[in-house]
C-alpha positions as CSV (number, residue, x, y, z in Angstrom):
1,M,-4.8,-4.0,-2.8
2,T,-3.1,-2.1,0.1
3,E,-5.6,0.7,0.0
4,E,-8.6,-1.7,-0.2
5,T,-7.5,-3.9,2.7
6,T,-5.7,-1.5,5.1
7,K,-6.6,1.9,6.6
8,T,-3.6,4.1,6.3
9,P,-3.5,7.2,8.6
10,K,-3.7,10.4,6.6
11,N,-0.4,11.7,7.9
12,L,1.4,8.6,6.5
13,Q,-0.3,8.4,3.1
14,Y,2.4,10.4,1.3
15,Y,5.3,8.2,2.6
16,I,4.1,5.0,1.0
17,D,5.6,4.3,-2.4
18,Y,3.2,1.9,-4.1
19,E,5.1,1.8,-7.3
20,R,8.2,0.6,-5.5
21,M,6.2,-2.0,-3.6
22,G,4.8,-3.3,-6.9
23,R,8.2,-3.3,-8.5
24,D,9.6,-5.3,-5.6
25,L,6.8,-7.8,-5.7
26,E,7.4,-8.3,-9.5
27,M,11.1,-8.9,-8.9
28,N,10.6,-11.3,-6.0
29,D,7.9,-13.9,-5.1
30,V,7.6,-12.4,-1.6
31,L,7.3,-8.8,-0.3
32,A,7.6,-8.2,3.4
33,V,6.8,-4.9,5.0
34,E,7.6,-4.2,8.6
35,T,5.1,-1.8,10.2
36,G,6.1,-1.9,13.8
37,F,8.0,-3.8,16.5
38,E,7.6,-7.5,15.6
39,V,4.8,-6.6,13.2
40,V,5.5,-7.8,9.6
41,H,3.1,-8.1,6.7
42,V,4.0,-10.7,4.1
43,F,2.6,-10.7,0.5
44,W,3.0,-13.5,-1.9
45,R,2.9,-12.9,-5.6
46,R,0.7,-15.9,-6.4
């Protein structure tokens, strides 16, 4: 989902742990990712 909806700069691609993001989303109903100053992306499991 992340790769389909977001363009990630090539120099940052190796720093994203998609497995951990998926695990966190399975454990919780909400996953929040802070990408910058006052920029937060929130994903709901539903």
